[in-house]
C-alpha positions in Angstrom: -29.0 -22.1 43.4 -32.4 -22.7 44.9 -35.0 -20.0 43.9 -36.9 -19.2 47.0 -38.1 -15.7 46.2 -39.8 -14.4 43.0 -37.5 -11.4 42.5 -39.9 -9.7 40.0 -42.7 -9.9 42.6 -40.4 -8.6 45.3 -39.5 -5.6 43.2 -43.1 -5.0 42.2 -44.4 -5.1 45.7 -41.7 -2.8 47.0 -42.5 -0.4 44.2 -46.2 -0.6 44.9 -45.6 0.1 48.6 -43.5 3.1 47.6 -46.4 4.5 45.5 -48.8 4.1 48.5 -46.3 5.2 51.1 -47.4 4.8 54.7 -45.0 6.6 57.1 -46.3 4.6 60.1 -45.2 1.4 58.5 -41.5 2.3 58.3 -40.9 1.8 62.0 -38.5 -1.1 61.5 -36.5 0.9 59.0 -36.4 3.8 61.4 -35.0 1.6 64.2 -32.5 -0.1 61.9 -31.3 3.2 60.3 -30.5 4.7 63.7 -28.9 1.4 65.0 -26.6 1.2 62.0 -25.6 4.9 62.3 -24.9 4.4 66.0 -22.6 1.5 65.2 -20.7 3.5 62.6 -20.4 6.5 65.0 -18.4 4.6 67.5 -15.8 3.4 65.0 -12.7 5.6 65.3 -12.2 6.3 61.6 -13.6 8.1 58.6 -15.4 6.4 55.7 -14.8 8.4 52.5 -17.1 6.6 50.2 -20.1 4.6 51.3 -23.0 2.8 49.7 -26.5 2.1 51.0 -28.1 -1.0 49.5 -31.8 -0.9 49.0 -32.7 1.2 52.1 -36.1 2.0 50.6 -36.6 5.4 52.3 -33.0 6.6 52.3 -33.2 7.2 56.1 -30.1 5.0 56.7 -28.1 7.2 54.4 -29.3 10.3 56.2 -28.5 9.0 59.6 -25.0 8.0 58.4 -24.4 11.5 57.0 -25.4 12.9 60.4 -22.6 11.0 62.2 -20.0 13.1 60.5 -18.0 9.8 59.9 -19.0 9.3 56.3 -18.1 11.3 53.1 -20.1 10.6 50.0 -23.0 8.1 50.2 -24.4 6.4 47.1 -27.9 4.9 47.4 -28.8 1.8 45.3 -32.4 0.8 44.6 -34.3 -1.3 42.2 -36.2 1.7 40.8 -35.3 5.3 40.3 -38.6 6.2 42.0 -37.0 5.5 45.3 -34.9 8.5 44.9 -35.5 12.2 44.2 -33.8 15.2 42.5 -32.0 15.9 45.8 -31.2 12.3 46.6 -30.8 10.3 43.3 -30.3 6.6 43.3 -28.3 4.1 41.3 -30.6 1.4 39.8 -29.6 -2.2 40.2 -31.2 -5.6 41.0 -31.5 -6.6 44.6 -28.7 -9.2 44.3 -26.1 -7.0 42.6 -23.8 -4.4 44.1 -22.9 -1.9 41.3 -19.4 -0.9 42.3 -15.9 -1.6 41.2 -13.6 -3.9 43.2 -12.0 -2.2 46.2 -13.8 1.1 45.6 -15.8 1.6 48.8 -15.0 2.1 52.4 -18.4 1.3 53.8 -21.3 -0.8 52.6 -24.6 -0.9 54.5 -27.7 -3.0 53.9 -30.8 -2.2 55.9 -33.5 -4.9 55.7 -33.1 -6.2 52.2 -30.9 -9.3 52.3 -33.6 -11.5 53.7 -35.2 -11.3 50.2 -32.2 -12.5 48.2 -31.9 -16.0 46.7 -28.1 -15.8 46.6 -27.3 -14.2 50.0 -23.8 -15.8 50.1 -23.1 -14.2 46.7 -24.2 -10.8 47.9 -21.9 -11.1 50.9 -19.0 -12.0 48.6 -19.8 -9.0 46.4 -19.7 -6.8 49.4 -16.3 -8.1 50.4 -14.9 -7.5 46.9 -16.1 -3.9 46.5 -14.6 -2.9 49.8 -11.2 -1.4 50.1 -8.8 -3.1 52.5 -10.1 -2.3 56.1 -13.5 -1.3 54.7 -16.6 -2.2 56.7 -19.7 -4.1 55.8 -22.8 -3.6 58.0 -26.2 -5.2 57.4 -29.5 -5.6 59.3 -31.4 -8.8 58.4 -34.7 -10.1 59.8 -33.8 -13.4 61.4 -35.3 -16.5 63.0 -38.3 -15.8 65.2 -39.5 -12.9 63.0 -43.3 -13.2 62.5 -43.4 -16.6 64.1 -46.8 -15.8 65.5 -48.1 -15.0 62.1 -46.5 -18.2 60.6 -48.0 -20.4 63.3 -51.5 -18.9 63.0 -51.7 -19.0 59.2 -50.6 -22.6 59.1 -53.1 -23.6 61.8 -56.0 -21.8 60.1 -55.2 -23.3 56.7 -54.8 -26.8 58.0 -58.0 -26.5 59.9 -60.1 -25.3 56.9 -58.5 -27.2 54.1 -56.5 -30.1 55.6 -53.3 -28.8 54.1 -51.0 -25.8 54.2 -48.8 -23.7 51.8 -45.9 -21.4 52.8 -47.2 -17.9 53.5 -44.4 -16.4 55.6 -40.8 -16.4 54.3 -38.1 -18.4 56.0 -35.6 -16.5 58.1 -32.0 -17.4 58.9 -30.6 -17.6 62.4 -27.7 -15.5 63.8 -25.2 -18.4 63.5 -25.9 -18.9 59.8 -25.3 -15.2 59.2 -22.0 -15.3 61.1 -21.0 -18.3 59.1 -21.7 -16.4 55.9 -19.5 -13.6 56.9 -16.6 -16.0 57.4 -17.4 -17.8 54.2 -17.2 -14.5 52.3 -13.8 -13.8 53.6 -14.5 -11.0 56.1 -12.2 -10.4 59.0 -13.4 -9.8 62.5 -16.9 -11.0 61.8 -19.6 -10.2 64.3 -23.3 -11.2 64.3 -25.8 -10.3 67.0 -29.6 -10.0 67.2 -32.1 -7.6 68.7 -35.8 -8.6 69.2 -38.6 -6.0 68.9 -42.2 -6.7 69.9 -44.9 -4.7 68.1 -48.5 -4.7 69.3 -51.6 -4.4 67.1 -55.4 -4.3 67.6 -55.7 -7.4 65.5 -54.0 -9.6 62.8 -55.4 -7.2 60.2 -53.3 -4.3 61.4 -50.1 -6.4 61.1 -51.1 -7.5 57.6 -51.7 -3.9 56.6 -48.2 -2.9 57.8 -46.6 -5.8 56.0 -48.2 -4.8 52.7 -47.1 -1.2 53.3 -43.5 -2.5 53.8 -43.7 -4.4 50.4 -43.5 -7.6 52.4 -46.5 -9.5 51.2 -45.7 -13.1 50.4 -43.0 -13.2 47.6 -42.2 -16.9 47.8 -41.8 -18.6 44.5 -43.6 -21.7 45.9 -46.5 -19.7 47.2 -50.0 -20.9 46.5 -51.8 -19.2 43.6 -55.2 -20.2 44.8 -57.5 -17.4 46.0 -57.7 -17.0 49.7 -61.1 -16.7 51.2 -62.3 -14.1 53.7 -63.2 -17.0 56.0 -59.5 -18.0 56.1 -58.4 -14.6 57.3 -61.2 -14.3 59.9 -60.3 -17.7 61.3 -56.6 -16.8 61.3 -57.4 -13.6 63.2 -59.4 -15.6 65.8 -56.5 -18.0 66.3 -54.0 -15.1 66.5 -56.1 -13.4 69.3 -56.5 -16.7 71.2 -52.7 -17.6 71.1 -50.9 -14.3 71.1 -52.9 -11.6 72.8 -52.1 -9.6 75.9 -54.5 -9.0 78.8 -55.7 -5.8 77.1 -56.7 -7.8 74.0 -54.0 -6.5 71.7 -51.9 -9.0 69.8 -48.1 -9.3 69.6 -45.8 -9.5 66.5 -42.1 -10.4 66.9 -39.4 -9.0 64.7 -35.9 -10.3 65.4 -33.2 -8.3 63.6 -29.7 -9.7 63.1 -26.9 -7.1 62.8 -23.8 -8.4 61.0 -20.5 -6.6 60.5 -17.2 -7.6 58.9 -14.1 -6.0 57.7 -12.2 -6.4 54.4 -8.9 -7.9 55.5 -6.0 -5.6 56.1 -2.5 -6.2 57.6 -3.2 -3.7 60.4 -6.0 -5.8 61.8 -5.7 -8.1 64.8 -5.0 -11.7 64.0 -5.4 -14.8 66.2 -2.2 -16.3 67.6 -1.0 -19.6 66.0 -1.5 -22.7 68.2 1.5 -23.3 70.5 2.7 -19.7 70.2 1.7 -18.7 73.8 4.6 -17.4 75.9 3.0 -18.0 79.2 1.2 -20.9 80.7 -2.5 -20.4 81.6 -1.8 -21.6 85.2 0.9 -18.9 85.6 -1.4 -16.2 84.2 -4.2 -17.2 86.7 -1.8 -17.6 89.6 -2.7 -21.2 90.4 -0.6 -24.4 90.8 -0.5 -26.9 87.9 -1.5 -30.4 88.8 -1.0 -33.2 86.3 -3.9 -35.6 85.8 -3.5 -39.0 87.3 -3.8 -42.0 85.1 -6.4 -44.6 86.1 
């Protein structure tokens, strides 16, 4: 398994962000929490036991509870400090789901799976801990997220030093996430993406929010060399030149992939076997069938 993220650094930065909480920087979690709850609310069933994986603020759990579709909700975090006396958390690493096989009806993951080295393994764990006909829902930043920042930092570093090191994490695309659902054994897999554009006065406002989210560069292959003030000033200039609106504010793109899959159950719809159709397509469409002529 390739080590892409320094997990100890990921946890340290998430914890530091928690200690210096900035409510304005939780806007993505707020959006995702409500979207996940909306998707659960339209499912015509109850989920007796649910688990929220590394939701940071716990808002996703709160929104799920408000749907009336979920019974008990257990929160999992990397540090007990993410919880409270009224809302305790179970402590576990980012890549482990602390539940017995077939013990949960619902597992949700809001904005944490993009920081796992073994994302396929986490998907498989989610499938195993779900009871038959249990639901897995996750929101994962995907391809296109922070593309403006990536391009700008690479251009600034190449211009000033003649080289470049990775400073924005890689993001998977929606097809890869759908394939992971199938690989993990989920039934009825679905993956779709929503794109959100956020505007800032400058690059520095975006960087401040990313630090407040605990999302500063956690790459294992990151450069350890100190970054100069000149570098960030030049990056801010390039960002403004390339990605600003007429009013001078700059854009930042966040593309969120929503994935869902069900633990297999005999009651679920299954695709028909090839050759099992009882009616020709031409008959269903009400058209005449014309055999192709050989040349």
